[in-house]
Each structure stands twice: as structure tokens, then as C-alpha cells.
N, C-alpha and C positions, 0 to 999 in steps of 0.2 A: 464541382457538382454541389449544385446547394445542397443535398443532403448532405454529403462526405461532408462538405463545411459544417453544418449544424452539430452536426455528430459529434467534429474533431473538437469543439467548440467546449460541447459538454462534456466531453471527455476529460477536456483541460481543465478544461473549469470546476467539475466535479473530481478531479486525482488532488488539485491545489483545496480546495475542503478536506480531502478524505486525506491526502498525508499530511497538511497542515494540525493539521487535531490528532493524527497520530503522532505528531513530534509532539507536539502539547504535552501530551499524557507524560509521554516519556523523559522527555525534554526541562517539562515546565511543574507538571504536575506531581508527577513520581517525587522531588527532593522534597516538594513542596507538604506532601501531602507524610513523609517522611517526621516534619520537623513538627504538626500538626499532633496539640492533644485529640482528645475523644469528642470535650462540648467541645469544639474549632470544626471538629470533624462534620458532630451532630447538626451546627449551625450550617455549615460550607459547603457538603459534597450532595442532600435535597434541592441543594437550587444550581448548581454547577452541575450536576452529572447528569443527569436526566435530558437536559440542554446541549450538552457538548459532544454522549454518547450517539445521541441523535444524528448529529450532524456526520459525525464520525462513520456512522454504521450507513447512512443511504447517503452520504460521499460515498462510499468504498461501491454503497451495488448501482451507481445510476454510473461511478467511473468501467465498472465491468460490466454493469450489458451494452454500454455507450460504445466501447474499443471493442467490446463481440461483432455490431455493428459495424462499425468502422473496418474490422479486418475483413469483412462479406464484402463489403462495398471496393476496395482496394485489392484485396487479394484471390479472391472468389469472384468475381465478375466484371469480363467484359465489356464497354459500352459497344452495343449494337450486333452481338451475339449471345451475351447468357452469362449463365452461371458459371461457373467450373472454378479451374484454379489455373490461375494470366500466366501473361508472357512476368509478371512483378512478382508472382509465387517461386516460379522453378524455372528452368533455363532449359538447356541441352542438358547438361550434369547432374538435374535430379533443382533441387531446394539450389532457391538465388541466394544469394549473402541475405540481404534486404529481410527475406521471407527467417532466415536462420536468427540475425539477431530480432527477430520481431516474433516469433514464437516463444524465444529462451524470456523476452521481458514476460511475455503472457503469460507465460512457466509460473514465473514469482508472482506475477500480479493475480493467479487465479486462486494459490494457496493461499495470499497473504487474504485475498474477498474470503476462503474458504476459512477464517480462521477467523476477522470479525465476524462471522454471522455464525457459524457453527459452535468457537470457541469462546471466543471473547464475547459476546454481546449477552448471550445462555444467559453464560456466568450473572456479566456484569445486571441484568433483570432481575436473578436472584437474589441476589448481594440487596440491592436498593429496595426494592419490597418487601426486604427483614425472610423471606420465606426459610432463609437457611441459618443456620449462627454457630458457632464454635467453632471444633474442628472442621464438622464439613465448610463455613462459611470459608476458615482460611487456607481447605484447599481449593475453595473455586476459584478464590483471589491466586495464591499459586501458578494455578493453571491458563486464570485470561491474564497474568499477568508478564508469564513462560510466553506465552502466542504472543502478546502483543511488544513485548523485547529479539521475536525471532521475528513479524512484521517492518522490524524496525531497518533491523538490520539488511533485512530480505529487499527490502525499500531501495540500496543504496542499486544491487542489481539489477532490478525491475526498473532501475531507468535509463541501466548502460545497456538492455535489454533494447528500450523503446527509443533510444536519440539513439541508439547507432543505429537501426532500421535505417536512419535518412543523413545524418550529421557526426558522424563517427571520421567521414572522407576514408574508408578503409575497407578492406575487405573481413568478411568473418573467418575466425579463426577462431581452436575452441583453450588452446593458448593466451590468444588475442583479450578473449572472453572469459575466462580463468583470471590475467593479468589484470584487467580492470574491472572486474568485480571485487580482487583482493581489495584493490586501490579504494573504491567503494567504497567494501566494509570497513574499513579504516578510519575513514571520514566519521563516520557511524560511530562508530568504537571512542575516537577524540572527540567527538559530541557530547557522547554519555557521560565521559571523565570529564570534561566541560561543564557539565550543568551540574554537576556536583559543587559547585562552587561559585559557579559566576552568580549575583546579583545577591551576592551575602557582602560585596562593599564595593562604595560607589566613587 
């Protein structure tokens, strides 16, 4: 289906944009910002952060919306019949394994989208505009930083759910979901630790 291919392409492309910027902020920018003095931040951040945050938040939005459209086209439509849960979504015993994988991926993705648009971006907008200063600014930074870190960790289980639907080659089970998610979280944790040291020597 042409529409399905178009929205799948948009979903993958903007998903790369979104997660790429998420990893940039947490694995690259975070340690760099910690090493910059106040004058360097004043010179660098007004040029860097508005551009990066624009791609970050709109990458999240397009990924989220195209994913909803894809879910409708793939799981809630039967060609030649109409709209409603189809055989891919449910079987004789309830939800299919494919639907269970994708629904968990969608849950993680929705939480991440919420964090971007409700917690991270509003805080960053106030910080970049200078609308808040002092202790309030510090509190906003901590809130945005925590939401960003949560999103980075959730990206591991998110990808397990998204890829598991078609590519895991195994049925769905909660022990399997938990085990694979823990493995993904471990990869993110190692990446965080590695980000503190990489680049210090060539």
C-alpha cells in the first residue's frame, strides 16, 4: 500500500532524527556542557540549542503522529472490508503476539513523546528565552534533564517493542519482554558511562 509505505518511511526517518538528537544531548552534549565555562556556554548555546531542539521536538512529533497513522493502517483496517481490529491485531485467543509487541513499543514511545512536549521543550523554551533565572532555572534544568534521561533509557525498550513485532522471530511473553528490555537498558547504561570518557584521548 502506497500510504503505508509513505508513513512507514516518515516514521523511520523522523524516528532517526528524534532518537539521534536524544542520544546527542545525553551522550555528547551533556559531558561537553559540563566542561564549558559560563562564557563559552553564552557563545555556543544560543547557536546550538535552538536548532537542535527544533529538530528534536518536531522529530518526536512526526514520529508519534506517523506511528499512530501506521497503527491504524496496519492493525485497524482490513482492505476491502473497512475499519476495525483485523486479523493481524487479534486472533482466536485475543491480542496477537505482534500486537502485544507493538502496543508495548507504542506505550514507551507515547511516554517519551509526552516528556518531550510537556516537560523538556517547555522548560528549555523558558531557559533559552531567559524567562526564568536563579533557583527556578536550576529546577527547570533538573526536571528537563531527568525527563531526557528517562527518555534515553526508555528508547531501549521502545525499540524492543517496535522491532519485536516483526523481527524478533519469537512469540510474545512478559518474561521475554522484561529480559530483552533489561538487556536494552544495560546497553544504554554502558553508553552513558562510556560517554563520560570517550573523546578525551584520540
